[in-house]
N, CA, C and O atoms as a printed pandas DataFrame, in Angstrom:
     atom_number atom_name residue_name chain_id  residue_number  x_coord  y_coord  z_coord
0              1         N          MET        A               1   -9.618   -4.975   -5.994
1              2        CA          MET        A               1   -8.805   -4.914   -4.800
2              3         C          MET        A               1   -9.594   -4.170   -3.728
3              4         O          MET        A               1  -10.179   -3.122   -4.000
4              5         N          ALA        A               2   -9.611   -4.703   -2.525
5              6        CA          ALA        A               2  -10.335   -4.089   -1.417
6              7         C          ALA        A               2   -9.374   -3.315   -0.520
7              8         O          ALA        A               2   -8.241   -3.740   -0.292
8              9         N          PHE        A               3   -9.836   -2.181   -0.019
9             10        CA          PHE        A               3   -9.051   -1.350    0.874
10            11         C          PHE        A               3   -9.799   -1.226    2.192
11            12         O          PHE        A               3  -10.983   -0.889    2.215
12            13         N          THR        A               4   -9.106   -1.500    3.281
13            14        CA          THR        A               4   -9.733   -1.439    4.596
14            15         C          THR        A               4   -8.781   -0.767    5.573
15            16         O          THR        A               4   -7.594   -1.090    5.600
16            17         N          GLU        A               5   -9.290    0.168    6.379
17            18        CA          GLU        A               5   -8.468    0.738    7.446
18            19         C          GLU        A               5   -8.593   -0.196    8.638
19            20         O          GLU        A               5   -9.674   -0.332    9.211
20            21         N          VAL        A               6   -7.488   -0.845    9.017
21            22        CA          VAL        A               6   -7.519   -1.854   10.084
22            23         C          VAL        A               6   -7.135   -1.273   11.440
23            24         O          VAL        A               6   -7.402   -1.889   12.472
24            25         N          ALA        A               7   -6.519   -0.111   11.452
25            26        CA          ALA        A               7   -6.164    0.625   12.669
26            27         C          ALA        A               7   -5.924    2.065   12.241
27            28         O          ALA        A               7   -5.861    2.357   11.047
28            29         N          ASP        A               8   -5.791    2.956   13.197
29            30        CA          ASP        A               8   -5.500    4.334   12.840
30            31         C          ASP        A               8   -4.246    4.386   11.984
31            32         O          ASP        A               8   -3.188    3.912   12.397
32            33         N          ASN        A               9   -4.360    4.961   10.795
33            34        CA          ASN        A               9   -3.236    5.156    9.879
34            35         C          ASN        A               9   -2.646    3.868    9.314
35            36         O          ASN        A               9   -1.533    3.887    8.787
36            37         N          VAL        A              10   -3.356    2.760    9.409
37            38        CA          VAL        A              10   -2.920    1.485    8.828
38            39         C          VAL        A              10   -4.020    0.978    7.907
39            40         O          VAL        A              10   -5.155    0.764    8.334
40            41         N          HIS        A              11   -3.671    0.789    6.637
41            42        CA          HIS        A              11   -4.641    0.381    5.625
42            43         C          HIS        A              11   -4.225   -0.968    5.041
43            44         O          HIS        A              11   -3.057   -1.185    4.719
44            45         N          ARG        A              12   -5.185   -1.857    4.912
45            46        CA          ARG        A              12   -4.943   -3.182    4.321
46            47         C          ARG        A              12   -5.499   -3.184    2.908
47            48         O          ARG        A              12   -6.645   -2.798    2.676
48            49         N          PHE        A              13   -4.669   -3.625    1.961
49            50        CA          PHE        A              13   -5.064   -3.771    0.563
50            51         C          PHE        A              13   -5.074   -5.265    0.280
51            52         O          PHE        A              13   -4.115   -5.961    0.613
52            53         N          ALA        A              14   -6.138   -5.765   -0.326
53            54        CA          ALA        A              14   -6.219   -7.208   -0.535
54            55         C          ALA        A              14   -7.009   -7.538   -1.790
55            56         O          ALA        A              14   -7.922   -6.818   -2.195
56            57         N          ASP        A              15   -6.620   -8.658   -2.389
57            58        CA          ASP        A              15   -7.440   -9.266   -3.423
58            59         C          ASP        A              15   -7.558  -10.740   -3.064
59            60         O          ASP        A              15   -7.317  -11.100   -1.912
60            61         N          ALA        A              16   -7.913  -11.588   -3.990
61            62        CA          ALA        A              16   -8.135  -13.000   -3.683
62            63         C          ALA        A              16   -6.867  -13.737   -3.268
63            64         O          ALA        A              16   -6.950  -14.775   -2.611
64            65         N          PHE        A              17   -5.690  -13.221   -3.640
65            66        CA          PHE        A              17   -4.450  -13.962   -3.419
66            67         C          PHE        A              17   -3.413  -13.244   -2.566
67            68         O          PHE        A              17   -2.564  -13.894   -1.957
68            69         N          VAL        A              18   -3.465  -11.920   -2.512
69            70        CA          VAL        A              18   -2.396  -11.130   -1.905
70            71         C          VAL        A              18   -2.992  -10.070   -0.993
71            72         O          VAL        A              18   -4.067   -9.534   -1.262
72            73         N          ASN        A              19   -2.279   -9.774    0.094
73            74        CA          ASN        A              19   -2.637   -8.601    0.884
74            75         C          ASN        A              19   -1.357   -7.916    1.330
75            76         O          ASN        A              19   -0.314   -8.552    1.484
76            77         N          PHE        A              20   -1.455   -6.611    1.535
77            78        CA          PHE        A              20   -0.325   -5.849    2.029
78            79         C          PHE        A              20   -0.863   -4.634    2.770
79            80         O          PHE        A              20   -2.063   -4.359    2.738
80            81         N          TYR        A              21    0.025   -3.912    3.435
81            82        CA          TYR        A              21   -0.396   -2.832    4.320
82            83         C          TYR        A              21    0.305   -1.536    3.960
83            84         O          TYR        A              21    1.470   -1.534    3.564
84            85         N          LEU        A              22   -0.411   -0.442    4.102
85            86        CA          LEU        A              22    0.113    0.888    3.896
86            87         C          LEU        A              22   -0.027    1.626    5.219
87            88         O          LEU        A              22   -1.128    1.761    5.751
88            89         N          VAL        A              23    1.099    2.105    5.746
89            90        CA          VAL        A              23    1.118    2.771    7.046
90            91         C          VAL        A              23    1.414    4.254    6.832
91            92         O          VAL        A              23    2.402    4.613    6.191
92            93         N          GLU        A              24    0.553    5.105    7.371
93            94        CA          GLU        A              24    0.762    6.546    7.296
94            95         C          GLU        A              24    1.583    6.982    8.493
95            96         O          GLU        A              24    1.237    6.678    9.634
96            97         N          GLY        A              25    2.669    7.694    8.235
97            98        CA          GLY        A              25    3.523    8.187    9.305
98            99         C          GLY        A              25    3.890    9.638    9.070
99           100         O          GLY        A              25    3.494   10.221    8.061
100          101         N          PRO        A              26    4.643   10.230    9.987
101          102        CA          PRO        A              26    4.989   11.643    9.868
102          103         C          PRO        A              26    5.843   11.962    8.639
103          104         O          PRO        A              26    5.843   13.102    8.176
104          105         N          GLU        A              27    6.564   10.985    8.107
105          106        CA          GLU        A              27    7.424   11.223    6.947
106          107         C          GLU        A              27    6.789   10.753    5.636
107          108         O          GLU        A              27    7.441   10.791    4.592
108          109         N          GLY        A              28    5.550   10.319    5.672
109          110        CA          GLY        A              28    4.872    9.849    4.476
110          111         C          GLY        A              28    4.277    8.480    4.684
111          112         O          GLY        A              28    3.905    8.116    5.800
112          113         N          LEU        A              29    4.186    7.719    3.609
113          114        CA          LEU        A              29    3.572    6.397    3.630
114          115         C          LEU        A              29    4.638    5.320    3.504
115          116         O          LEU        A              29    5.610    5.482    2.766
116          117         N          THR        A              30    4.453    4.223    4.225
117          118        CA          THR        A              30    5.341    3.065    4.111
118          119         C          THR        A              30    4.511    1.863    3.721
119          120         O          THR        A              30    3.503    1.555    4.357
120          121         N          LEU        A              31    4.939    1.190    2.675
121          122        CA          LEU        A              31    4.272   -0.005    2.192
122          123         C          LEU        A              31    4.951   -1.211    2.817
123          124         O          LEU        A              31    6.156   -1.400    2.655
124          125         N          VAL        A              32    4.184   -2.029    3.532
125          126        CA          VAL        A              32    4.722   -3.187    4.245
126          127         C          VAL        A              32    4.245   -4.452    3.551
127          128         O          VAL        A              32    3.059   -4.596    3.254
128          129         N          ASP        A              33    5.167   -5.363    3.296
129          130        CA          ASP        A              33    4.874   -6.627    2.623
130          131         C          ASP        A              33    4.107   -6.359    1.333
131          132         O          ASP        A              33    2.940   -6.735    1.223
132          133         N          PRO        A              34    4.748   -5.711    0.349
133          134        CA          PRO        A              34    4.023   -5.222   -0.820
134          135         C          PRO        A              34    3.500   -6.259   -1.785
135          136         O          PRO        A              34    2.986   -5.902   -2.845
136          137         N          GLY        A              35    3.614   -7.520   -1.457
137          138        CA          GLY        A              35    3.000   -8.521   -2.313
138          139         C          GLY        A              35    3.792   -8.802   -3.567
139          140         O          GLY        A              35    5.023   -8.804   -3.549
140          141         N          LEU        A              36    3.091   -9.038   -4.647
141          142        CA          LEU        A              36    3.711   -9.418   -5.911
142          143         C          LEU        A              36    3.946   -8.199   -6.797
143          144         O          LEU        A              36    3.236   -7.201   -6.674
144          145         N          PRO        A              37    4.930   -8.267   -7.685
145          146        CA          PRO        A              37    5.167   -7.138   -8.594
146          147         C          PRO        A              37    3.919   -6.736   -9.387
147          148         O          PRO        A              37    3.765   -5.567   -9.741
148          149         N          SER        A              38    3.039   -7.681   -9.665
149          150        CA          SER        A              38    1.827   -7.359  -10.424
150          151         C          SER        A              38    0.868   -6.457   -9.643
151          152         O          SER        A              38   -0.082   -5.927  -10.217
152          153         N          MET        A              39    1.106   -6.281   -8.353
153          154        CA          MET        A              39    0.251   -5.430   -7.531
154          155         C          MET        A              39    0.621   -3.954   -7.659
155          156         O          MET        A              39   -0.092   -3.093   -7.145
156          157         N          ARG        A              40    1.721   -3.656   -8.333
157          158        CA          ARG        A              40    2.168   -2.261   -8.440
158          159         C          ARG        A              40    1.129   -1.371   -9.135
159          160         O          ARG        A              40    0.818   -0.287   -8.643
160          161         N          SER        A              41    0.597   -1.820  -10.268
161          162        CA          SER        A              41   -0.376   -0.995  -11.000
162          163         C          SER        A              41   -1.629   -0.708  -10.179
163          164         O          SER        A              41   -2.044    0.448  -10.105
164          165         N          PRO        A              42   -2.255   -1.721   -9.555
165          166        CA          PRO        A              42   -3.436   -1.414   -8.732
166          167         C          PRO        A              42   -3.105   -0.466   -7.577
167          168         O          PRO        A              42   -3.918    0.387   -7.221
168          169         N          LEU        A              43   -1.921   -0.613   -6.998
169          170        CA          LEU        A              43   -1.539    0.276   -5.905
170          171         C          LEU        A              43   -1.365    1.700   -6.420
171          172         O          LEU        A              43   -1.843    2.648   -5.796
172          173         N          GLU        A              44   -0.688    1.856   -7.545
173          174        CA          GLU        A              44   -0.498    3.192   -8.101
174          175         C          GLU        A              44   -1.837    3.842   -8.451
175          176         O          GLU        A              44   -2.015    5.043   -8.246
176          177         N          ARG        A              45   -2.773    3.060   -8.976
177          178        CA          ARG        A              45   -4.102    3.609   -9.258
178          179         C          ARG        A              45   -4.788    4.052   -7.967
179          180         O          ARG        A              45   -5.430    5.101   -7.925
180          181         N          ALA        A              46   -4.648    3.251   -6.924
181          182        CA          ALA        A              46   -5.283    3.587   -5.644
182          183         C          ALA        A              46   -4.683    4.848   -5.037
183          184         O          ALA        A              46   -5.375    5.610   -4.362
184          185         N          LEU        A              47   -3.394    5.064   -5.280
185          186        CA          LEU        A              47   -2.723    6.222   -4.702
186          187         C          LEU        A              47   -2.699    7.429   -5.635
187          188         O          LEU        A              47   -2.175    8.479   -5.265
188          189         N          SER        A              48   -3.251    7.298   -6.825
189          190        CA          SER        A              48   -3.226    8.422   -7.756
190          191         C          SER        A              48   -3.914    9.625   -7.122
191          192         O          SER        A              48   -4.970    9.512   -6.500
192          193         N          GLY        A              49   -3.294   10.748   -7.297
193          194        CA          GLY        A              49   -3.821   11.962   -6.684
194          195         C          GLY        A              49   -3.271   12.207   -5.290
195          196         O          GLY        A              49   -3.468   13.284   -4.727
196          197         N          SER        A              50   -2.590   11.231   -4.731
197          198        CA          SER        A              50   -1.989   11.413   -3.418
198          199         C          SER        A              50   -0.742   12.271   -3.563
199          200         O          SER        A              50    0.069   12.043   -4.460
200          201         N          VAL        A              51   -0.587   13.238   -2.702
201          202        CA          VAL        A              51    0.605   14.076   -2.740
202          203         C          VAL        A              51    1.626   13.614   -1.704
203          204         O          VAL        A              51    2.686   14.223   -1.555
204          205         N          THR        A              52    1.306   12.545   -0.996
205          206        CA          THR        A              52    2.196   12.034    0.043
206          207         C          THR        A              52    3.193   11.063   -0.563
207          208         O          THR        A              52    2.789   10.092   -1.203
208          209         N          PRO        A              53    4.495   11.302   -0.378
209          210        CA          PRO        A              53    5.479   10.344   -0.899
210          211         C          PRO        A              53    5.384    9.025   -0.133
211          212         O          PRO        A              53    4.983    9.005    1.031
212          213         N          PHE        A              54    5.752    7.937   -0.785
213          214        CA          PHE        A              54    5.773    6.670   -0.068
214          215         C          PHE        A              54    7.019    5.890   -0.403
215          216         O          PHE        A              54    7.621    6.066   -1.462
216          217         N          LYS        A              55    7.405    5.011    0.535
217          218        CA          LYS        A              55    8.557    4.143    0.347
218          219         C          LYS        A              55    8.103    2.721    0.597
219          220         O          LYS        A              55    7.128    2.494    1.314
220          221         N          THR        A              56    8.802    1.761    0.010
221          222        CA          THR        A              56    8.438    0.366    0.230
222          223         C          THR        A              56    9.398   -0.260    1.232
223          224         O          THR        A              56   10.537    0.180    1.386
224          225         N          SER        A              57    8.914   -1.295    1.907
225          226        CA          SER        A              57    9.746   -1.983    2.882
226          227         C          SER        A              57   10.416   -3.206    2.278
227          228         O          SER        A              57   11.229   -3.853    2.939
228          229         N          ALA        A              58   10.088   -3.536    1.028
229          230        CA          ALA        A              58   10.633   -4.764    0.452
230          231         C          ALA        A              58   10.703   -4.671   -1.055
231          232         O          ALA        A              58   11.249   -3.701   -1.580
232          233         N          HIS        A              59   10.169   -5.644   -1.768
233          234        CA          HIS        A              59   10.494   -5.932   -3.147
234          235         C          HIS        A              59    9.537   -5.427   -4.224
235          236         O          HIS        A              59    9.477   -6.040   -5.290
236          237         N          LEU        A              60    8.815   -4.390   -4.018
237          238        CA          LEU        A              60    7.915   -3.903   -5.064
238          239         C          LEU        A              60    8.712   -3.096   -6.077
239          240         O          LEU        A              60    9.030   -1.930   -5.843
240          241         N          SER        A              61    9.028   -3.715   -7.191
241          242        CA          SER        A              61    9.807   -2.998   -8.215
242          243         C          SER        A              61    9.437   -3.481   -9.593
243          244         O          SER        A              61    9.985   -2.998  -10.584
């Protein structure tokens, strides 16, 4: 999975089939268009060690 900062505080996560965005804000992180449920594990690995809480905008469960 590739991680790219596309704008200040906006990060794009992508693989061959899915992409989604993580937005940093004053209240923590917001996951936008979180892709498929199978993307949860790679996202959690990418965020491991992060002390910032995050919320999803849709169906990542």
